[in-house]
N, C-alpha and C positions, 0 to 999 in steps of 0.2 A: 734414104741417104746413107749410101755405102761409105760415104767420108767420114761420116761419124761413129761407124762402128768400132768396136774395140781393135778387130784386126789388123785395121788402118790407120791407128793412132799410135798404138804402142808396142814396144818389144817386152813382152811379159817375162822374158828370161832375164830382165834387168830390174826385177823387184821381188821381193820375198813375200808378196802379196799375191802371187799370180793366181793362187786358187781361189780367190775372192771373185775373180771375173769368170770362172767356170761357168758355162751354160748362161751367159749373159750375152746379148748383142750390142747393147749401148753402155759407155763405162758409168753415166749417171744412174744406171740401174743399181749400181754398187754402193751408192752414197749409204743407203740406210742399213747397209750390213756391215760398215766398217767397226763398227763399236764391237759387235758380237765376234767378228772376226779376230778382232787383235785378242781379247781375252782367251780364245780358244788357242790362237797361235802363239801367244806370251809363254802358255803352259808347256811347249813343246821345245822350246828354244834351250841350247846346250848351254847348262849352267858353267861350263868352262869358259864361255864367250860371253854371255850375257848375264848381267846380274839385275835382279828385282829392286827397284827403289819405291817401295811405296805399293800402294794398292794398282794393281795391273798396270804398272809401270816397268818396262824392261828398257835396260840401257846396255849397249855394247860394252865391253870392258875397254876397247880401245879408243871408243868414240870420245871425243872434247866436248864437255860441257862446263859453260862457265857457272860459277859458283851463283851468279845473279840471275840465271836462267829460271824461269819457273816451270815444270812439266806436270799436268795433272793426266791421269789416266782415262780412260786406257790408251798407252801409247807406247810403242816399239821405237826405240832408235837404232838403227842399225850400226854395222862395222864401220869405223873410221867416218862417221858422221861428225859434223861440228855444230853447236848450239851456241851461240855467241851471247855476249852481254845483253841481259835484259832481255832475251827471246821469251817470249809467251807461247806456250802449247797449252791450250786449254783443253784438250783430249780428243779422243777420237782421231790419233794420227800416227800414220807410219811415216817415218823418215828413213829413208834409202842409204844404202851404202855410199859413204863419200858425199852425202848432200850435206849442204850449207843452210841453216837458219840462222839468219843474222841479228843484228842490233834494232832491238824492237819490233821483230818481226812475228806476228800474230798468226797461229794456226789453228783450225779448228775443223773436224771432220775432213780430214784430207789423207790421200796416199800420194807421198812423194817417192817418185822412183830413184834408181841409184844416179848420182851426181847432179840431181837437181840441186838448183841455187835460188834461193829466194834470201837475199844478203843484206838487204838494207830499207828498213821501214815498210815491209810490205804487210798487207792483212791478204792471207789465204783462206777461204771458208767454203766447206761443201763444195771441194774441187779435187781434180785427179791431175798431177804434173808428171810428163812421160818423161824419159831416159834424157839427162843433160839439159831439161828445160831449164829457163833462167828469166827471171823477173827482174827488170831493172829497177833503181832504187826508186821508193815511192810507188810502183805499180801495185794494184789490188784488184781482188776479184770481188765485185758486189753480187753478193748472194740472195737478196731477196727484193723483189721488185718494188716500188714506192706505192702501188696499190694492193701489194699482197696478195695478188692472185697467183695461179699456179703457173709454173716457167714452162713456156714453149719454146723448143728448139727450131729456129726458122733459118732455111736456106732459099731466099729466092721465094718462089710460090709453095715450095714444100715445108711442111710443118709436122713435127713430132710433139704430142702433149706427153710431157715428163711426169704429172702426176705429183710434182714436187714442189712445195713453196719455198725451199731453199735447193739454190743450184747455182755455183759460183762459175767455175769454168773448167772447161777440160782442154788441157794442152797436149799435143801430142809430142813424140819425141823431139827434142833438140829445137823446140821452138824458144825464140828469143822475143821477149816483151818489152820495149822502150821505157824508159825513166816516166813515172808519173801517169800512165796510162791507166783507164778503167777498164776492166773486162766485165760488162754488163750481166747479169743472170741469163743464162742458157748459151755463153758464146762458147764456142767448140772451134779451135785452133788447129788446123792442120799440120802433119809432120813438116820440118824444116823450115817452118814460116817465120818470118819476122813482122812484129808490129812497131811501127814508127812511135817514138816518143811523144806524150802529150795525145795519145790517141783516145777514142772511146769507141770500144767495141760492142758491137750487137751480133748474134747469129752467128753463121759458119763462115770461116774463112778457110778456105782452099788450102791445100799441102802446097809447099814449096811455094809460096807466095810472100808478097811484100805487102803489108797493110799500110796504106797512108792516110785514107779516110774511106767513109762508106762507097764514095764513089769512084774511088782510086785504089783499086786493088790489082796489082801486077804480078805477073809469073816471074819467079825468079829464074835468072839466067846462070 
């Protein structure tokens, strides 16, 4: 599944976590490594630009963090990011440059590339969101199957066993997810694709597509 490869989904120059993906083929392979990577990367950050706020929590000095936000480590908040009122970062999170984590949004085991926006009532867990990806209000990543079996990424008749029980979604660069959509475990959305509001997504959505429903995925013009 070439469409699911890191090189076809992400611009690695648009994240401080580029080295996390070294030697990997698919982005979900990085999920178990996020915690340890943050702890090591945090130690190398320039103290002139970042300050440590608690155990394994580093926040850029020019980032905006609401006093009501809750940030648990390991976590890194990059420069000019905005963490808004009542955001809840549970840990194992990298929030990229200029990214927005909004009101009552919850993050857990994620990498948000630069300029990502999850601004209104989103849940993003065990997921990687590419440069300028945006999730509309109320849209979420569902990261555990109801039967608790391991997640398999499916693209038509092709399948990849991930070996992971928790796998939210992989969003390529500049993906737009409509309001109140659910990205089911193992969802992979290709670069520059749009997901209609109120959608239930499962499996792979090709790059430069508009997802209306599972039977109607059209190429963007």
